[in-house]
C-alpha positions in Angstrom: 97.8 124.9 75.0 100.9 123.1 73.1 99.6 120.1 71.2 103.0 118.2 70.3 103.4 115.8 67.2 106.0 113.2 66.0 106.4 114.4 62.5 106.0 117.0 59.9 102.6 118.4 60.4 100.6 119.6 57.3 98.3 122.6 57.4 95.3 120.5 57.3 96.5 118.3 60.5 97.2 121.4 62.4 93.9 122.9 61.8 92.3 119.4 63.2 94.2 119.5 66.2 93.6 123.5 67.1 89.7 122.9 66.0 89.5 119.9 68.3 91.8 121.9 71.3 89.6 122.2 74.6 90.6 125.8 75.0 89.9 127.1 71.5 92.3 127.1 68.5 93.5 130.6 69.1 95.0 129.5 72.3 96.5 126.4 70.7 99.8 126.0 69.3 101.0 123.1 67.6 104.4 121.8 67.2 105.9 119.1 65.1 108.8 117.1 64.9 108.4 116.6 69.0 108.6 113.2 70.8 109.9 111.3 68.2 109.3 111.1 64.2 107.2 109.1 62.2 107.6 110.9 58.9 104.8 113.3 57.2 101.7 113.9 59.0 99.1 113.8 56.2 95.4 113.6 56.9 93.6 111.2 54.2 92.8 114.2 51.8 96.5 114.9 51.4 97.6 111.2 51.3 95.5 110.6 48.2 96.8 113.3 46.1 100.2 111.0 46.1 103.7 112.8 45.5 106.7 111.8 47.5 105.1 112.6 51.1 102.9 109.6 51.0 105.4 107.4 49.5 107.0 107.6 52.7 104.4 107.6 55.3 104.5 104.2 56.8 100.9 103.6 58.2 99.1 105.0 55.6 96.2 107.7 55.2 94.8 107.3 58.3 97.7 107.5 60.6 97.9 111.2 60.7 94.2 111.3 61.8 94.6 109.2 64.2 97.9 110.7 66.2 95.8 113.9 66.1 92.7 113.1 67.4 94.8 111.2 70.1 
């Protein structure tokens, strides 16, 4: 299975997508920068660390969580 996400995918988010995959993590490929671009896709743990990446994330700390779960 190929999971596509519209932005730069962090390791934690890729792990979330793979763990929730219906075919198993070992058979799931996560592709970023596909179907648009919303910026950095950070899970709340990454977002709270601060720095440059969260400052350019438009929707806040739950944006990537929501996209990854969809």
